[in-house]
C-alpha positions as CSV (number, residue, x, y, z in Angstrom):
1,M,13.5,81.6,-179.9
2,T,14.8,83.5,-176.9
3,E,16.7,86.7,-177.5
4,R,20.3,86.6,-176.4
5,K,21.0,89.3,-173.8
6,P,23.8,91.7,-174.7
7,F,27.1,91.5,-172.8
8,N,27.0,93.7,-169.7
9,P,30.6,94.7,-168.8
10,E,29.4,96.3,-165.5
11,K,27.8,93.1,-164.3
12,A,31.0,91.2,-165.3
13,L,33.1,93.6,-163.2
14,V,30.8,93.0,-160.2
15,I,31.2,89.3,-160.6
16,I,34.9,89.5,-161.0
17,G,35.2,91.9,-158.0
18,G,33.0,89.6,-155.9
19,I,35.2,86.6,-156.6
20,F,38.4,88.6,-155.9
21,F,37.0,89.9,-152.7
22,A,36.0,86.4,-151.5
23,Y,39.5,85.3,-152.3
24,L,40.9,88.1,-150.2
25,F,38.5,87.6,-147.3
26,F,38.7,83.8,-146.9
27,G,42.3,83.6,-147.9
28,F,43.8,86.5,-145.9
29,M,41.3,87.1,-143.1
30,L,39.6,83.9,-142.1
31,A,42.0,81.1,-143.0
32,P,45.1,82.5,-141.1
33,C,43.1,83.4,-138.0
34,L,41.3,80.0,-137.9
35,N,44.6,78.3,-138.2
36,T,45.8,80.2,-135.2
37,L,42.7,79.2,-133.2
38,T,43.0,75.5,-134.1
39,S,46.7,75.4,-133.4
40,I,46.0,75.6,-129.7
41,F,44.4,72.2,-129.8
42,R,46.9,70.5,-132.2
43,V,49.9,70.3,-129.9
44,K,51.5,67.0,-129.0
45,D,53.0,65.6,-125.8
46,A,56.6,64.3,-125.4
47,A,55.5,60.9,-126.8
48,G,54.1,62.5,-129.9
49,N,50.5,61.9,-129.1
50,P,47.9,64.7,-129.6
51,D,47.2,66.6,-126.4
52,P,44.5,69.2,-127.1
53,F,44.4,70.7,-123.6
54,A,48.2,70.8,-122.9
55,V,48.4,74.6,-123.7
56,I,45.4,75.4,-121.4
57,R,47.0,73.3,-118.5
58,F,50.3,75.1,-119.1
59,F,48.5,78.4,-119.0
60,L,46.8,77.7,-115.7
61,A,49.9,76.2,-114.1
62,G,52.6,78.6,-115.5
63,N,53.2,82.3,-115.4
64,M,51.2,83.2,-118.5
65,P,48.3,84.6,-116.4
66,K,50.8,87.2,-115.2
67,Y,50.9,88.8,-118.7
68,V,47.1,88.9,-118.9
69,W,46.8,90.5,-115.5
70,N,49.5,93.0,-116.3
71,S,47.8,94.0,-119.5
72,L,44.4,94.3,-117.8
73,K,45.9,96.4,-115.0
74,L,47.6,98.7,-117.5
75,A,44.3,99.1,-119.5
76,V,42.2,99.8,-116.4
77,C,44.7,102.4,-115.0
78,L,45.0,104.0,-118.5
79,V,41.3,104.5,-118.7
80,V,41.4,106.6,-115.5
81,T,44.6,108.6,-116.2
82,V,44.0,109.2,-119.9
83,N,40.5,110.4,-119.3
84,V,41.5,112.7,-116.5
85,V,44.3,114.3,-118.4
86,G,42.5,114.2,-121.8
87,I,39.3,115.7,-120.5
88,S,41.2,118.4,-118.6
89,I,43.4,119.5,-121.5
90,V,40.3,119.8,-123.7
91,L,38.4,121.8,-121.1
92,L,41.4,124.1,-120.5
93,T,41.8,124.9,-124.1
94,E,38.2,124.9,-125.4
95,Y,35.8,125.4,-122.5
96,F,37.5,127.6,-119.8
97,D,39.0,131.0,-120.4
98,I,42.7,130.2,-119.9
99,K,45.4,132.7,-120.9
100,G,47.6,131.4,-123.7
101,A,45.1,128.7,-124.7
102,R,46.4,128.6,-128.3
103,I,50.0,127.9,-127.2
104,L,48.8,125.3,-124.7
105,R,46.8,123.6,-127.5
106,L,49.8,123.3,-129.7
107,G,51.8,121.8,-126.8
108,Y,49.0,119.3,-126.0
109,M,48.8,118.3,-129.7
110,T,52.5,117.4,-130.0
111,T,51.7,113.7,-129.5
112,M,49.8,113.8,-132.8
113,I,53.0,114.4,-134.7
114,Y,55.1,111.8,-133.0
115,S,53.9,108.6,-131.4
116,G,54.7,104.9,-130.9
117,V,58.4,104.0,-130.6
118,A,59.4,107.6,-131.4
119,L,57.4,109.0,-128.5
120,V,58.7,106.3,-126.1
121,T,62.3,107.0,-127.0
122,G,61.7,110.7,-126.5
123,Y,60.6,110.1,-122.9
124,M,63.4,107.7,-122.4
125,F,65.8,110.4,-123.6
126,L,64.6,112.4,-120.6
127,Y,63.9,109.9,-117.9
128,A,65.8,106.7,-118.5
129,G,68.8,105.7,-116.4
130,D,71.1,108.0,-118.5
131,G,68.4,110.5,-119.4
132,I,68.7,114.3,-119.0
133,M,66.3,114.6,-116.1
134,T,67.6,111.5,-114.3
135,T,71.2,112.6,-114.7
136,W,70.3,116.0,-113.2
137,L,68.3,114.4,-110.3
138,K,71.2,112.0,-109.6
139,S,73.6,115.0,-109.4
140,Q,71.2,116.7,-106.9
141,F,70.3,113.7,-104.9
142,P,73.1,111.1,-104.8
143,D,70.8,108.4,-103.4
144,F,68.3,108.8,-106.3
145,S,67.8,105.5,-108.2
146,P,68.6,105.8,-111.9
147,A,66.2,102.9,-112.7
148,W,63.2,104.7,-111.4
149,F,61.7,105.2,-114.9
150,S,61.0,101.5,-115.8
151,G,58.3,99.0,-115.4
152,F,54.6,99.7,-114.9
153,N,54.9,103.3,-113.6
154,A,57.0,104.3,-116.6
155,V,54.6,102.7,-119.1
156,L,51.6,104.3,-117.4
157,F,53.2,107.7,-117.4
158,T,54.3,107.6,-121.0
159,M,51.1,106.1,-122.4
160,T,48.9,108.5,-120.4
161,F,50.3,111.5,-122.3
162,A,50.6,109.5,-125.6
163,C,47.0,108.5,-125.7
164,T,45.4,111.9,-125.1
165,S,45.8,112.7,-128.8
166,N,42.4,111.0,-129.4
167,H,40.8,113.4,-126.9
168,M,42.3,116.4,-128.7
169,L,40.9,115.0,-132.0
170,F,37.4,113.8,-131.1
171,L,36.4,115.3,-127.7
172,R,37.6,118.7,-128.9
173,N,35.3,118.6,-131.9
174,A,32.4,117.3,-129.7
175,I,32.8,120.1,-127.1
176,R,33.1,122.8,-129.8
177,G,29.8,121.5,-131.2
178,I,27.9,122.2,-127.9
179,D,25.0,124.6,-128.2
180,Y,25.9,127.6,-126.0
181,N,22.2,128.4,-125.5
182,T,21.9,125.4,-123.2
183,V,25.0,126.5,-121.1
184,E,23.6,130.1,-120.9
185,A,20.2,128.9,-119.9
186,S,21.7,126.8,-117.1
187,R,23.6,129.8,-115.8
188,N,20.5,132.0,-116.0
189,L,18.7,129.5,-113.9
190,G,21.3,129.9,-111.1
191,A,23.5,126.9,-111.8
192,G,27.2,127.5,-111.0
193,P,30.0,126.7,-113.5
194,V,30.7,123.3,-111.9
195,K,27.1,122.3,-111.9
196,T,26.6,123.4,-115.5
197,L,29.7,121.5,-116.5
198,F,28.6,118.2,-114.9
199,Q,24.8,118.4,-115.6
200,V,24.7,120.1,-119.0
201,V,28.0,119.8,-120.8
202,F,29.2,116.3,-119.8
203,P,25.9,114.5,-120.6
204,T,26.2,115.7,-124.2
205,L,29.7,114.3,-124.4
206,L,29.0,110.9,-123.0
207,P,28.9,109.0,-126.3
208,T,32.2,110.5,-127.3
209,L,33.7,109.8,-123.9
210,F,32.4,106.2,-123.9
211,S,34.0,105.6,-127.3
212,L,37.3,107.1,-126.1
213,T,37.2,105.0,-123.0
214,V,36.8,101.8,-125.1
215,M,39.6,102.9,-127.5
216,T,41.9,103.7,-124.5
217,F,41.2,100.3,-122.9
218,I,42.0,98.4,-126.1
219,T,45.1,100.5,-126.6
220,G,46.4,99.6,-123.1
221,L,45.4,96.0,-123.5
222,C,47.3,95.7,-126.8
223,A,50.3,98.0,-125.9
224,M,53.5,97.0,-127.5
225,S,56.2,99.6,-127.9
226,A,56.1,101.1,-124.4
227,P,56.1,97.8,-122.5
228,T,58.9,96.5,-124.8
229,L,61.2,99.5,-124.4
230,L,60.4,100.2,-120.7
231,G,60.6,96.6,-119.5
232,Y,57.0,95.7,-118.6
233,D,55.7,92.1,-119.0
234,S,52.4,92.4,-121.0
235,I,50.7,90.3,-123.6
236,N,51.9,91.7,-126.9
237,P,55.6,91.6,-126.2
238,E,55.3,88.1,-124.9
239,I,53.4,87.0,-128.1
240,V,56.2,88.4,-130.3
241,R,58.9,86.7,-128.1
242,L,57.1,83.4,-128.3
243,A,56.6,83.7,-132.0
244,G,60.3,83.9,-132.5
245,S,61.0,81.0,-130.2
246,S,61.3,77.3,-131.0
247,V,60.3,74.0,-129.3
248,A,64.0,73.4,-128.4
249,D,63.9,76.6,-126.3
250,E,60.6,76.0,-124.5
251,S,57.3,74.0,-124.6
252,F,55.0,74.7,-127.6
253,P,55.8,78.5,-127.8
254,Q,53.7,79.1,-131.0
255,A,50.6,77.5,-129.4
256,R,51.0,79.6,-126.3
257,A,51.4,82.7,-128.4
258,A,48.2,81.7,-130.2
259,L,46.3,81.3,-126.9
260,L,47.4,84.8,-125.7
261,S,46.3,86.2,-129.1
262,I,42.9,84.6,-128.7
263,I,42.5,86.0,-125.2
264,L,43.2,89.5,-126.6
265,A,40.7,88.8,-129.4
266,C,38.0,87.8,-126.8
267,F,38.5,91.0,-124.8
268,T,38.3,93.1,-128.0
269,I,35.1,91.4,-129.2
270,V,33.4,91.9,-125.8
271,L,34.4,95.6,-125.7
272,L,33.2,96.3,-129.3
273,T,30.0,94.4,-128.5
274,I,29.4,96.7,-125.5
275,L,30.2,99.8,-127.6
276,S,27.8,98.8,-130.4
277,S,25.0,98.0,-127.8
278,Y,25.6,101.4,-126.2
279,E,25.4,103.2,-129.5
280,R,22.2,101.5,-130.5
281,K,20.4,102.9,-127.4
282,G,20.5,106.4,-128.9
283,H,21.4,109.6,-127.2
284,Y,19.5,112.8,-126.8
285,L,20.9,116.4,-127.0
286,S,19.1,119.5,-125.9
287,V,19.6,122.2,-128.5
288,S,17.8,125.2,-129.7
289,K,16.5,125.9,-133.2
290,T,19.2,128.6,-133.7
291,K,22.5,127.0,-132.4
292,A,24.9,129.4,-130.8
293,K,28.7,129.0,-130.8
294,L,30.2,128.0,-127.5
295,Q,31.8,130.8,-125.6
296,K,34.6,130.2,-123.1
297,Q,33.7,130.3,-119.4
298,K,35.6,132.4,-117.0
299,I,36.7,130.8,-113.7
300,E,35.3,133.3,-111.1
301,N,37.1,132.0,-108.1
302,P,40.6,133.6,-108.1
303,V,42.2,130.7,-106.2
304,A,40.7,128.1,-108.6
305,N,41.7,130.3,-111.6
306,I,45.3,130.4,-110.5
307,L,45.4,126.6,-109.8
308,A,43.9,125.9,-113.2
309,H,46.5,128.0,-114.9
310,I,49.3,126.3,-112.9
311,Y,47.9,122.9,-113.8
312,A,47.6,123.8,-117.5
313,Y,51.2,125.0,-117.8
314,V,52.6,122.1,-115.8
315,L,51.0,119.8,-118.3
316,F,52.3,122.0,-121.1
317,I,55.9,121.6,-119.8
318,I,55.4,117.8,-119.5
319,Y,54.2,117.6,-123.1
320,M,56.8,120.0,-124.6
321,T,60.0,119.1,-122.7
322,P,60.7,115.9,-124.7
323,V,59.9,117.7,-128.0
324,V,62.2,120.6,-127.2
325,M,65.0,118.5,-125.9
326,I,64.9,116.1,-128.8
327,V,65.0,119.0,-131.3
328,L,67.9,120.7,-129.5
329,F,70.0,117.5,-129.1
330,S,69.5,116.5,-132.7
331,F,71.9,119.4,-133.5
332,Q,74.5,118.5,-130.9
333,N,77.6,116.4,-131.5
334,Y,78.0,112.9,-130.0
335,V,79.9,114.0,-126.9
336,A,77.1,116.4,-125.9
337,V,74.4,113.8,-126.6
338,R,76.3,111.1,-124.7
339,N,76.7,113.3,-121.6
340,R,73.2,114.6,-122.0
341,K,74.4,118.3,-121.6
342,L,73.9,121.0,-124.2
343,D,77.2,122.3,-125.5
344,P,77.2,125.8,-127.0
345,A,80.2,124.8,-129.1
346,G,78.8,121.4,-130.1
347,W,76.2,122.4,-132.7
348,T,76.4,120.2,-135.8
349,L,74.3,118.9,-138.7
350,V,76.1,115.5,-138.7
351,N,73.1,113.8,-137.1
352,Y,71.1,114.7,-140.3
353,F,73.7,114.9,-143.1
354,G,77.2,113.8,-143.8
355,Q,79.7,111.4,-142.2
356,E,82.7,111.8,-140.0
357,D,85.5,109.4,-138.9
358,Y,85.9,108.4,-135.3
359,S,89.2,107.8,-133.5
360,Y,89.5,106.0,-130.2
361,M,92.0,104.2,-128.1
362,S,91.8,100.4,-128.2
363,S,92.3,98.1,-125.2
364,R,95.9,97.6,-126.3
365,G,96.7,101.3,-126.1
366,T,96.7,102.0,-129.8
367,Y,94.6,104.5,-131.6
368,K,92.1,103.2,-134.2
369,T,90.0,105.1,-136.7
370,R,86.5,103.9,-137.9
371,V,85.8,105.5,-141.2
372,G,82.3,107.0,-141.4
373,S,81.3,105.8,-137.9
374,I,79.6,109.1,-137.2
375,S,76.8,109.4,-139.7
376,G,73.5,111.3,-140.2
377,V,70.0,110.0,-140.8
378,F,70.2,110.6,-144.5
379,S,73.8,109.3,-144.7
380,N,73.4,106.1,-142.8
381,E,72.6,103.0,-144.8
382,A,70.5,101.3,-142.2
383,T,68.4,104.3,-141.4
384,L,67.9,105.1,-145.1
385,G,66.9,101.5,-145.7
386,G,64.4,101.6,-142.9
387,I,62.9,104.9,-144.2
388,H,62.7,103.6,-147.7
389,T,61.1,100.3,-146.6
390,S,58.5,101.9,-144.3
391,F,57.7,104.7,-146.9
392,V,57.1,102.3,-149.8
393,L,55.2,99.7,-147.8
394,S,53.1,102.4,-146.0
395,V,52.2,104.2,-149.3
396,I,51.2,100.9,-151.0
397,A,49.1,99.7,-148.0
398,A,47.4,103.0,-147.4
399,A,46.5,103.3,-151.1
400,L,45.3,99.7,-151.3
401,A,43.0,100.2,-148.3
402,C,41.5,103.3,-149.8
403,I,41.0,101.8,-153.2
404,I,39.3,98.6,-151.8
405,V,37.1,100.7,-149.5
406,V,36.1,103.2,-152.2
407,I,35.0,100.4,-154.6
408,A,33.3,98.6,-151.7
409,C,31.4,101.7,-150.6
410,N,30.2,102.3,-154.1
411,Y,28.8,98.8,-154.1
412,I,27.3,99.0,-150.6
413,F,25.3,102.1,-151.5
414,K,23.9,100.4,-154.6
415,H,23.1,96.9,-153.2
416,K,21.6,97.0,-149.7
417,K,21.5,93.3,-148.8
418,S,24.7,92.0,-150.3
419,G,26.3,95.4,-149.4
420,T,25.6,94.8,-145.7
421,V,27.5,91.4,-145.9
422,L,30.4,93.2,-147.6
423,E,30.5,95.9,-145.0
424,Y,30.6,93.4,-142.1
425,A,33.4,91.5,-143.8
426,L,35.4,94.7,-144.1
427,L,34.8,95.4,-140.4
428,F,36.0,91.9,-139.4
429,P,39.6,93.0,-138.6
430,W,38.2,95.3,-135.9
431,L,37.1,92.2,-134.0
432,L,40.7,91.0,-133.7
433,P,43.8,92.7,-132.1
434,T,46.5,93.7,-134.6
435,I,49.0,91.3,-133.0
436,L,46.7,88.3,-133.7
437,I,46.4,89.1,-137.4
438,C,50.1,89.6,-137.8
439,Y,51.0,86.5,-135.8
440,S,48.5,84.5,-137.8
441,Y,50.1,85.7,-141.1
442,R,53.6,84.9,-139.8
443,V,52.8,81.3,-138.9
444,F,50.3,80.5,-141.7
445,F,52.2,81.8,-144.6
446,N,55.6,80.6,-143.3
447,S,55.4,77.4,-145.4
448,S,55.0,76.3,-149.0
449,D,51.7,74.5,-148.4
450,V,49.3,77.4,-149.0
451,W,48.1,76.6,-152.5
452,Y,46.2,79.9,-153.2
453,V,49.5,81.9,-153.0
454,F,51.0,79.5,-155.5
455,G,53.0,77.6,-152.9
456,Q,55.2,80.5,-152.1
457,N,56.6,81.0,-148.5
458,L,55.6,84.7,-148.0
459,Y,57.7,84.9,-144.8
460,Y,60.9,84.0,-146.6
461,A,63.5,86.5,-147.8
462,D,62.2,89.7,-149.5
463,R,58.7,88.2,-149.8
464,V,58.1,89.2,-146.2
465,R,57.4,92.7,-147.6
466,I,54.3,91.4,-149.4
467,L,53.2,89.9,-146.1
468,I,53.7,93.3,-144.3
469,V,51.7,95.1,-147.0
470,L,48.9,92.6,-146.7
471,A,48.8,93.0,-142.9
472,Y,49.0,96.8,-143.1
473,T,46.1,96.9,-145.6
474,V,43.8,94.5,-143.7
475,V,44.3,96.3,-140.4
476,K,43.4,99.7,-142.0
477,L,40.3,98.5,-143.8
478,P,37.8,99.1,-140.9
479,F,39.0,102.6,-140.1
480,S,39.0,103.5,-143.8
481,L,35.5,102.1,-144.3
482,R,34.1,104.2,-141.4
483,M,35.6,107.4,-142.6
484,I,35.1,107.0,-146.4
485,K,31.5,105.7,-146.0
486,A,30.5,108.8,-144.2
487,S,31.7,110.9,-147.2
488,F,29.4,108.9,-149.6
489,Y,26.4,110.3,-147.7
490,A,27.3,113.8,-149.1
491,I,26.7,112.6,-152.7
492,D,23.4,113.9,-154.1
493,E,21.6,111.1,-155.8
494,E,20.2,113.5,-158.3
495,L,23.7,114.0,-159.7
496,E,24.0,110.3,-160.4
497,D,20.5,110.2,-162.0
498,A,21.4,113.2,-164.2
499,A,24.6,111.5,-165.4
500,R,22.7,108.3,-166.1
501,N,20.1,110.2,-168.1
502,L,22.8,111.8,-170.2
503,G,24.0,108.3,-171.2
504,S,27.0,108.0,-168.8
505,S,28.0,104.5,-167.8
506,A,28.2,103.5,-164.1
507,V,32.0,103.5,-164.2
508,R,32.2,106.9,-165.9
509,T,29.7,108.3,-163.5
510,F,31.7,107.1,-160.6
511,L,35.0,108.5,-162.0
512,K,33.6,111.9,-163.2
513,V,30.8,112.6,-160.6
514,K,31.3,110.7,-157.4
515,L,35.0,110.5,-157.0
516,P,35.7,114.3,-157.2
517,I,33.2,114.8,-154.4
518,I,34.7,112.2,-152.0
519,L,38.3,112.8,-153.1
520,P,39.2,115.1,-150.1
521,S,38.0,112.5,-147.6
522,V,39.8,109.7,-149.5
523,L,43.0,111.7,-149.5
524,A,42.6,112.5,-145.8
525,V,42.1,108.8,-144.9
526,F,45.1,107.9,-147.1
527,A,47.2,110.5,-145.3
528,L,46.1,109.3,-141.8
529,N,46.7,105.7,-142.8
530,F,50.2,106.5,-144.0
531,N,51.0,108.6,-141.0
532,S,50.2,105.7,-138.6
533,L,51.9,103.0,-140.7
534,F,55.1,105.0,-141.4
535,T,56.1,104.8,-137.7
536,E,54.2,101.6,-136.8
537,Y,56.1,99.3,-134.4
538,D,53.8,96.4,-133.4
539,M,53.5,94.8,-136.8
540,G,57.1,95.6,-137.7
541,A,58.3,93.7,-134.6
542,T,56.1,90.7,-135.5
543,F,57.5,90.5,-139.0
544,A,61.1,91.5,-138.0
545,S,63.6,90.1,-140.4
546,T,66.6,91.2,-142.5
547,Y,64.3,92.0,-145.5
548,G,61.5,93.5,-143.4
549,T,63.2,95.9,-141.0
550,T,60.9,98.9,-140.8
551,Y,61.8,102.4,-139.7
552,A,60.5,102.0,-136.2
553,M,62.6,98.8,-135.8
554,V,65.7,100.7,-136.9
555,I,65.0,103.5,-134.4
556,Q,64.6,101.0,-131.6
557,A,67.9,99.2,-132.5
558,M,70.0,102.4,-133.0
559,C,71.3,102.7,-129.4
560,R,71.5,99.0,-128.6
561,D,75.1,98.7,-129.8
562,E,76.0,102.4,-129.7
563,G,79.8,102.9,-129.7
564,L,80.6,99.2,-129.6
565,Y,84.1,98.7,-131.1
566,G,83.9,102.3,-132.4
567,Y,80.8,101.7,-134.6
568,N,77.5,103.7,-134.5
569,V,79.0,106.3,-132.3
570,N,76.3,109.0,-132.6
571,A,73.3,106.6,-132.6
572,S,71.5,108.6,-129.9
573,G,71.9,111.9,-131.8
574,R,70.7,110.2,-135.0
575,R,67.8,108.8,-133.1
576,C,66.9,112.4,-132.1
577,A,67.2,113.5,-135.7
578,S,65.0,110.6,-136.8
579,T,62.3,111.7,-134.3
580,V,62.5,115.3,-135.7
581,F,62.1,113.9,-139.2
582,I,59.1,111.9,-138.1
583,M,57.6,115.1,-136.6
584,I,58.1,117.0,-139.8
585,V,56.5,114.3,-141.9
586,S,53.6,113.8,-139.5
587,G,53.0,117.5,-139.2
588,L,52.9,117.9,-143.0
589,I,50.4,115.0,-143.2
590,L,48.2,116.6,-140.6
591,Y,48.3,119.9,-142.5
592,L,47.2,118.2,-145.7
593,V,44.4,116.4,-143.8
594,Y,43.0,119.3,-141.7
595,G,44.2,122.1,-143.9
596,V,44.2,121.4,-147.6
597,G,42.3,118.1,-147.3
598,S,39.4,119.6,-145.4
599,R,38.3,121.9,-148.2
600,D,35.3,120.8,-150.1
601,L,34.8,120.9,-153.9
602,S,33.5,124.5,-154.1
603,E,36.4,125.8,-152.0
604,R,38.9,124.0,-154.1
605,L,37.4,125.4,-157.3
606,E,37.3,128.9,-155.8
607,I,41.0,128.6,-154.9
608,K,41.8,127.3,-158.4
609,K,39.9,130.2,-159.9
610,K,41.9,132.8,-157.8
611,R,45.2,131.1,-158.6
612,R,44.3,131.3,-162.3
613,K,43.5,135.0,-162.0
614,R,46.8,135.7,-160.3
615,I,48.7,133.8,-163.0
616,D,46.8,135.7,-165.8
617,K,47.6,139.0,-164.1
618,V,51.3,138.2,-163.9
619,K,51.3,137.1,-167.5
620,S,49.6,140.3,-168.6
621,K,52.2,142.4,-166.7
622,L,55.0,140.5,-168.3
623,A,53.4,141.0,-171.7
624,K,53.2,144.7,-171.2
625,Q,56.8,145.0,-170.1
626,S,58.0,143.0,-173.1
């Protein structure tokens, strides 16, 4: 007689979790993307016969290569301009001794608190045809073209300064970690500051610079908000346009959108393969046994020192001008905002709170009044709806990504072989551009034939929000995995062994021992995910519908019909106020990540202990007084 093994709830949880993850991976990662790939070869000709190569012939004969070339041109140029500006601002604030470096650093980091469509509209507020700077230049130079800030040059200029936030995050940390002993040794051997910079400092930064270059190239290749708003024909806006088109408008638009998505995916896979190959080669750093903190280097040449200061503050003005102007004009009435001129008597809070009526003269010469046509961010139904939709969807998606990754990392560290398969599955979305995943979801789930979602059309009516949450979550899985997995290395295995020896189950050990240690990193990843999703534009544009209008889409549409028939009169002012609101939310998130969230367990316990002492002290004083 064989003895019956007792029921093991932990093993049952692993089996159930494995089945559920397989359902998610094959159903929401592989199946939609494979459907997009095969749709290229399922098109039919005018007679209704299958023509698998029709899309490819159309691609070669039509103007579709133009979009690919434009995206490649933008990506290559961005690699140069972003690296030049990004490296220079990091050196000016962290390596060279520049006066006012702290203030400069704050200005250079403003792109971290507003990005995407908010940043692009900020630059348009200054440089577009009716922008502040363009209006002033037109008054000074009558022949000046008001359409100068559009197309490729405008996109390149805007994205150059928008993409340097990665340098301020990653390259800044890398350069601050340089061992000053190596720099000092180089100077003692007679090397000048320029030679030391290029032969000692830069070689240690090459891995970070290479990663930033790849990230910048992919960003330029998959750009969406800037090309859309500034009128530049690139791949992503064309994919979104074709996704919303029909066969009655043009030939097989969905298949053409799928082909462009696959081309983007191929570029992304090649770049990630190159990056992985480069990382596997290994890199060597020259450091001493006692590492010294990097000290800022003085620029000895007076002419070079003056030029460096001028360059630093010119960049500071470029970074800060949109921020300052948006904040100022968010408190101006609609007349001042429309004329792009600050009015000392036009200060108001109506762009944030409250409503006002608007009276105007109609074409028939009679006065009309639109009740509540002037409204603030928190008094306008459309804006509040966009904020609510983006907030809820972003919180759910950011939380889901963190929960899935935390459970997966706990499994990965326990099971090496199957854990490796799980890890690669979670990294799968990194192989594909975001637009391909979203487009695949939109097409694949826009029917009632998908059995594993119970035959529900997820793109129909309010169910599109479920689709957006799924896309948000899938896109954020690789980033969450890389960040949270690193925090698991900080867990001492002896703590887990001690908990097991005391009779604690695996679930209890995880909740009581592991989770408190990794919680700061998990909260930081949650905050960063939410920060990027709250103002996300690319996915919102792909899933755009009445029930799925996100905050970024509302911001983009604010000024499209401004003042038409007396409606939406202060849309530009409300857009400025919306950008300020995004800055506040993003700034708070960054403080929670790099301030409160960066504290480890011992620091949090010490702060909690001090807080308790202060509370007890106040209580004792109150007791004595009573």
